[in-house]
C-alpha positions in Angstrom: -67.6 54.1 39.2 -69.5 54.7 35.8 -71.5 57.6 35.3 -74.9 57.4 33.8 -74.0 59.0 30.5 -71.7 55.8 29.9 -74.0 53.2 31.3 -77.3 54.2 29.6 -76.1 53.6 26.1 -74.9 50.0 27.0 -78.2 49.1 28.6 -80.2 50.5 26.0 -78.3 48.6 23.3 -78.3 45.5 25.4 -82.0 45.6 25.6 -82.4 46.6 22.0 -84.1 50.0 22.9 -81.4 52.3 21.4 -83.4 53.1 18.4 -86.5 53.8 20.3 -84.6 56.2 22.5 -82.9 58.1 19.6 -86.4 58.3 17.7 -88.2 59.8 20.9 -85.2 62.2 21.2 -85.5 63.3 17.7 -89.3 63.7 17.9 -88.8 65.6 21.2 -86.3 68.0 19.7 -88.4 68.5 16.7 -91.6 69.3 18.7 -89.7 71.9 20.9 -88.4 73.4 17.8 -91.7 73.7 16.0 -93.3 75.1 19.4 -90.6 77.8 19.6 -90.5 78.6 15.9 -94.5 78.6 15.4 -95.9 79.7 18.5 -99.3 80.5 16.8 -99.6 76.8 15.7 -98.3 75.1 19.0 -101.8 73.4 19.5 -102.3 72.6 16.0 -98.7 70.9 14.8 -97.9 67.7 16.6 -94.6 65.5 15.8 -96.2 62.2 15.0 -93.3 59.8 14.6 -89.7 58.8 13.3 -89.7 55.9 11.3 -87.0 54.3 8.9 -85.5 58.1 8.9 -88.6 59.7 8.1 -90.3 62.3 10.5 -93.8 62.5 10.2 -95.5 65.9 11.4 -99.1 66.2 11.6 -101.1 69.5 11.2 -104.4 70.0 12.1 -105.2 72.5 9.2 -103.7 73.6 5.8 -102.3 76.9 6.9 -100.2 75.0 9.6 -99.1 72.6 7.2 -98.2 75.0 4.8 -96.2 77.0 7.4 -94.5 73.6 8.4 -93.7 72.8 4.8 -92.0 76.0 4.3 -89.7 75.6 7.3 -88.9 71.8 6.6 -85.2 72.5 5.5 -84.5 74.6 8.3 -86.0 71.9 10.8 -83.8 69.1 9.2 -80.7 71.1 9.5 -81.4 71.8 13.0 -82.3 68.1 13.8 -79.1 66.9 12.2 -77.0 69.5 13.9 -78.7 68.5 17.4 -79.1 64.8 16.9 -76.6 63.7 14.4 -76.6 63.5 10.6 -77.7 60.0 10.7 -80.8 60.6 12.7 -83.1 61.3 9.9 -83.2 61.6 6.1 -86.6 63.5 5.4 -89.6 65.0 7.3 -93.2 64.8 5.8 -96.3 67.0 6.7 -99.5 65.3 6.8 -103.1 66.4 7.8 -104.4 65.2 10.8 -108.0 63.9 10.9 -110.7 65.6 12.8 -112.0 63.7 15.9 -114.9 61.5 14.9 -113.7 61.4 11.3 
């Protein structure tokens, strides 16, 4: 009998969802790491997306953006260790728009 661990990748590849699943895993791991590393900013820092190997992280204010930018090399190393070296090539920090703007 096949285990879920062996069946899931085959099904994802067959349906064309493997890239989406990998991107979802990277964004989840990145958000968990940022929340644990920057607990004071867990409400203001949000991992937006992983597209074409570029992870986009949104910050609500400049202080959070500066802290995230400072930790980018450590985050990239952590993600490449956890998710594989081919998962992403760089990360960008962007400012989130205020509601209604």
